C-alpha positions as CSV (number, residue, x, y, z in Angstrom):
1,M,0.0,0.0,0.0
2,P,1.6,3.3,-1.0
3,L,2.0,6.0,1.6
4,T,-0.4,9.0,1.0
5,N,0.7,12.5,1.5
6,P,-0.8,14.3,4.5
7,P,-3.8,16.5,3.7
8,L,-3.6,20.2,3.4
9,D,-5.6,21.4,6.4
10,K,-6.4,24.8,7.9
11,A,-3.6,24.6,10.4
12,T,-1.0,23.8,7.7
13,I,-2.3,26.7,5.5
14,G,-2.0,28.9,8.6
15,L,1.5,27.9,9.2
16,A,2.4,28.4,5.5
17,T,0.8,31.8,5.6
18,L,2.7,32.7,8.8
19,F,6.0,31.6,7.1
20,L,5.3,33.4,3.9
21,T,4.5,36.7,5.8
22,S,7.4,36.4,8.2
23,G,9.9,35.2,5.5
24,T,8.9,38.1,3.2
25,T,9.4,40.6,6.1
26,H,12.8,39.0,6.8
27,L,13.9,39.9,3.2
28,V,12.2,43.3,2.9
29,R,13.0,44.6,6.4
30,P,15.9,42.6,7.7
31,Q,16.7,45.2,10.3
32,T,13.5,44.3,12.1
33,F,15.0,40.9,13.0
34,E,18.7,41.6,13.4
35,G,18.2,42.7,17.0
36,I,16.8,39.3,18.0
37,V,19.6,37.2,16.5
38,P,21.4,35.8,19.6
39,H,24.2,38.1,20.4
40,V,26.9,35.4,20.2
41,L,26.1,34.8,16.5
42,P,28.0,36.7,13.8
43,R,26.7,38.0,10.5
44,K,23.2,38.9,11.7
45,R,21.9,40.3,8.4
46,E,22.9,37.1,6.6
47,L,21.3,34.9,9.2
48,V,18.1,37.0,8.9
49,Y,18.1,36.5,5.1
50,V,18.8,32.8,5.3
51,S,16.0,32.3,7.8
52,G,13.6,34.3,5.6
53,V,14.4,32.3,2.6
54,A,14.0,29.1,4.6
55,E,10.6,30.2,5.9
56,I,9.4,30.9,2.3
57,V,10.8,27.6,1.0
58,C,9.1,25.7,3.9
59,A,5.8,27.6,3.3
60,L,5.7,26.7,-0.4
61,G,6.7,23.1,0.4
62,L,3.9,22.8,2.9
63,L,1.4,23.9,0.3
64,H,2.4,21.2,-2.3
65,P,1.3,17.6,-1.6
66,R,4.5,16.1,-3.0
67,T,6.8,18.1,-0.8
68,R,4.5,18.5,2.3
69,K,6.2,15.7,4.3
70,V,9.7,17.0,3.9
71,A,8.6,20.6,4.3
72,G,6.8,19.7,7.5
73,L,10.0,18.2,9.0
74,A,12.0,21.2,7.7
75,S,9.4,23.5,9.2
76,A,9.6,21.8,12.6
77,A,13.4,22.0,12.5
78,L,13.3,25.7,11.4
79,L,10.9,26.5,14.3
80,I,13.3,24.8,16.7
81,G,16.3,26.6,15.1
82,V,14.9,30.1,15.5
83,F,13.7,29.5,19.0
84,P,16.9,31.0,20.5
85,A,16.0,34.3,18.7
86,N,12.7,34.3,20.4
87,V,14.4,33.7,23.8
88,Q,16.9,36.5,23.0
89,M,14.0,38.9,22.2
90,T,12.4,38.0,25.5
91,A,15.6,38.6,27.5
92,D,16.2,41.9,25.7
93,H,12.7,43.1,26.5
94,A,12.9,41.9,30.1
95,R,15.9,44.2,30.5
96,R,14.2,47.1,28.7
97,A,11.0,46.7,30.9
98,Q,13.1,46.6,34.0
99,R,15.1,49.6,33.0
100,R,12.1,51.7,31.8
101,G,9.5,50.5,34.3
102,D,6.7,51.8,32.1
103,T,3.5,49.9,31.4
104,G,4.1,49.6,27.6
105,S,7.5,48.0,28.1
106,K,6.2,45.6,30.7
107,A,3.2,44.7,28.4
108,F,5.5,44.1,25.4
109,F,7.8,41.9,27.6
110,A,4.7,39.9,28.7
111,G,3.8,39.4,25.1
112,T,7.2,38.0,24.3
113,V,7.0,35.6,27.2
114,A,3.5,34.5,26.1
115,R,4.9,33.9,22.6
116,L,7.5,31.4,23.6
117,P,5.1,28.4,24.3
118,M,3.3,29.2,21.1
119,Q,6.2,27.5,19.3
120,V,4.9,24.1,20.6
121,P,1.6,24.1,18.6
122,L,3.5,25.5,15.5
123,I,5.9,22.6,15.7
124,R,3.1,20.1,16.2
125,T,1.4,21.6,13.1
126,A,4.6,21.1,11.1
127,L,5.0,17.5,12.3
128,R,1.3,16.8,11.5
129,A,1.9,18.2,8.0
130,A,4.9,15.7,7.8
131,G,2.6,12.9,8.8
132,R,4.5,12.4,12.0
133,L,1.6,13.1,14.5
C-alpha cells in the first residue's frame, strides 16, 4: 500500500501563511529581525536573510502535496532553530522593561514571554503536516 501525502488542512495553511509573511518581512525589512539574533552569532543580516528564505521555502513546500512531508519536517526544524532568537527577544525586552519600568515596556515583555510556548503548537502543526503526528 503506497503512503499517502498528509492532507492540506487549515492549520497547515495557517503555518504556511505565517511563514510566507514572516519570510517576506525578513527579506524586505531585515533590520526588524537583526536585533533578536542571539548576540553570540555573527553576520546577523545574513542569518536573517537565510531564515527568511528558509521560511518561504518551507511555506511553499507545505502547500504542495508532493513536498509536504519534507517541508513539515524542515518547518519543525526551522521553528526549533529560530527559538533562540525568540528567547533573545524576551531577554532583551525583560531588561528594557526593568530599565524603563513603564506599562508599555512591561506589556511588550509579557507578550514576548507568552509567545515562547506558542512554538509548541506550531511545531506540532509542522509535524502533522509531515505525517508524524
